[in-house]
N, C-alpha and C positions, 0 to 999 in steps of 0.2 A: 525510286520509291517502291515500297512493297505494295502488292495488290491487296484489295479488300479480302479476297479469298484466303491469301496467305496469312493476313492478320487474324482472320477468324479461326483458322486452323491452329495457329500458335496460341491464341488466347483461350481456346475452348477447354483444354485440359485443366489449367489452373482455376478457371471459373467454375468448372464442374466440381473440382476438388473442394473449393470454398463453399459452393452451394450444398454439396452432399454432407460435408463434415462440419459446417458452421451454421449455415442458414436453416437447413432441415432440422437439426436438433433444437434450434431456437423456436421454430414453428411448432414442433411437437410439444415443447415445454409450454408455449403459449396456449396451445389447445388443451393440454392437461389442466391448466389453471382454471378452466371453465367447467371441468367435470367434477364428479363427486365420488365418494367412497360409501358404499352401502353393503352392510353385512360382509365386510372383508373383501369386496370386489369393486373395481373402478367401473362406474357406469357412465356412459357417454351421453349424459343429459346436461345440456348447456344451461348454466346459471352463474350468478355472481356471488354465490354463498361463500366461496373461499375468500374473496376480497372483502366481504362484509366481516367475516371472522378476523381477518388480518387487521382491519382498521377499528374494530370495536373491542377486540380482546386486548386488555391492557398488558398482558404478558408479552405479546409480539411487539407491540409499540414500544414498551419499556426496553426490551432487548435491543431493538433497532436504535433507540436513542443512545443506549450504552455503547453500541457499536460505533455510532458516529462520534461519541466523545472519545473513545479509545483511538479511533482512526485519526481524529484531530490532534490528540496528544502525541501520537506516534509521529505525525507529520511535523509538528512543532519541534519535538526533540530531535528528529532526524535533521531538520534544517539547522538547528542550533549546533549540532555536531558536524554536519556535512559542509556547511558553508565556510566556517573558519578553517576547516581542514583543507578544503579545495583552494581557498585563498592563500593559505600558507604554501601549499605545494606549487601554486602557479606563480607567486610573486617572491617568496622568501626562502624556498628550500634550496635553491642553487644547484650544485652538482649532485645533491642527494635526491633530486626529484624522481628519477626513475625507480630508485630503490623504495622510496616511500610510497610511490604510486602502486608498485607491486604489492607492498604490504597491505594497502587498503583493499586491493582486489582479491588477495588470497582467501579471505573468508567466503567469497562466492564459490570457491572450489570445494568447500566442505558441505556435506549434506545438511539440508534443513533439519532433519530429524536429529542428527548428531549434535548440532548447535542447540536445539531445543532441549534435549536430554542433558546436555552439559549445564545449561542454566538451571534445570531442575535439580541437578546435583549441587550446584552452587547455592541455590536459594532455599534448599530443604531445611527442615528443622535440625537435622544433623549434618548439614552441608558446610561448605567451606566458609561462607560468609557468617553464618551464625556461630560457628566455632571460633572465628576470628574475633567477633564482637564479645563473646564470652571470655576469650583469652585476655582481651584488653580490659575486662571488667566494665565494659560499657553497658552490657545487659547481663542479667543473672539467669535468664532462661531463653530458649529459642524464641525469636520474633516471628509471630504467626503470619503477619501480613506480607512477608517477603514472598511467600509461595501461595498459590491458589487464590489469587486476588487480581483485580484489574491492574494494580501496580506491576505485578509480574508479567502480565500480558504486554503492557506498554514497554517494559524493559526489554523483553525478548524480541518483540517486533521492531523496536528501535534498533537493536543490534543487527537484526537481519536485513532491514531495509535501508539503513544509512548508506551503504555503498550505492544503492540505486538512486539516492538523492545526490550523493557526491559526484557521480559520473557526469550528468548533464550540467551541473554547476561548474565543474572543473573544465568541461569542454567550452562553455561560454566564456569563462575567465581566460582561457588560453587563446581565444579568438579576439580578445580585446587588443587593439593596436597599442603597443607600448609607447609610441610617440604621443598618443593622446594623454597618457598618464604623465609623461615627461613635460608635455606642454602645460598641463594643469599645475605642476609643481613650479615650472618656470614663471607662471603668471602669479605666483605668490600663494597658491592654495596649500594648506597644510595636509598632512596625511588623512585626517578625518574628512576635510572638505573634498579631497580627491576621491575618497571612497564613496561619499554620499552623492556627489554630483557627476562622477564619471564611471567608476567601477560598478557600483550597485545598479544604476539604470541599464548599463550595457549587459550586465549579467542576469537581468531580470527574466528573460526567456528561459534560461537554464534553471533558475530558481523556481519558476512556475512549473516547468516540466518535472523537476525533482519532487516538488510538493505533490503534484498530481500522481506520480508514481507511488509515493509513500501512502497517500490517502486511499487510493483505489486498491492497492495490494493489501493494505491493512483491512479495508472494508470487507473483502471477501475471504480473509484468512480464517481457517478453522483449526489448524494444527496447534498453533501456539496456545489458544484458549483451551484446547483439549489437553495439552500437556501441563500447563502451569496456571490455567485460569480458575478451575474449580467452578462452583455454582455461581459465585459473584462475578466471575470473569467470562461467563458465557457470552458469545457473540451470535449475530444473526445467522452466520454460516453454520454454526453448530446446530441451530434449530432446523435449518434446511437438511443437514446431514441426518438428523434424527428422524425427520418426517419422511425422507426417502429411504430410511433404513428400518429401524425397529418399529416405528409407529405405522409404517406402511400407509401414509397419507400423501401420496404423490401429488394429487391436485393442490392441496394446500402448500406443499413444498414448492410446487411450480409457481403458484401465485406469489409467494415470497420472492422466489428467484426472479420473476418478471419485474417486481418492484425494485429489486436490487439492480437489475440490468438497466432499467429505465433511469434510475438514479445515477448510475455510472455513466450512461450515455449523456445525460444532461450535464453532469460535471465535466466530462470531456469537451462538450460543446462550449460550455462557459469558459473553460481554461483556454481553449483554442481561440475563442473570440478575444479574450483578455491578452493572450500572447501576441496575436496579430495586431491588436490595437496598440500594444506597447512597442512593437517593432516599427510600426508606421509613424510613430511620433517623431 
């Protein structure tokens, strides 16, 4: 057995690293949220003014609700794409499984910005999609809602985060014992009953994990709204970026960041409880 001194020496560097680069920035952000900006300077006077502004100003509350709606839509779309794809690769793809798996993972090797600008080119007024629609005479002029809209943000984020949903679902499906599926079929259950009563419940932890990934990553995203969102697709992270940048209102930006952080921690706690409860059933 290792001595207590040895365990302390080994654990001290990673704990110091986490404390300095993770906990300390969070503490500084939390402290900034109680300060104010006066005449262009941050004053260290403790108050709750930033949180009052956050909860009373309809602009911030409206943007936060829009962010929740976009994140929920991205999560739903990613699940609708990721789960059937993971199911096909796990149960139906046969010898093509490895090739198809690599094709799903390949987009993760491409830069986020490259994929964002690619969608901007596709959805633009003179882009590929509008040109195709006009070529087929479906529309006679460029469709404006395809770009700089919440629709564009949901589409881009769904494309970016679907692999993050696919991976945990695929892992959970791969760990389902195949004899259970065969036993369900031997007992007279059809494909739909086998899926609902065997496969879906056993894959639920992966589904919950994938949905959590998509929602939390979408909640804090600011590049996709910046590239394709426009004014109607602005999300709360863009407000934080502006407050820490051109607006130079770090205390208010810190207050919003604290609220986002608390919302994320609460969501992670709830999903962990839900996943543990589902596993222990």
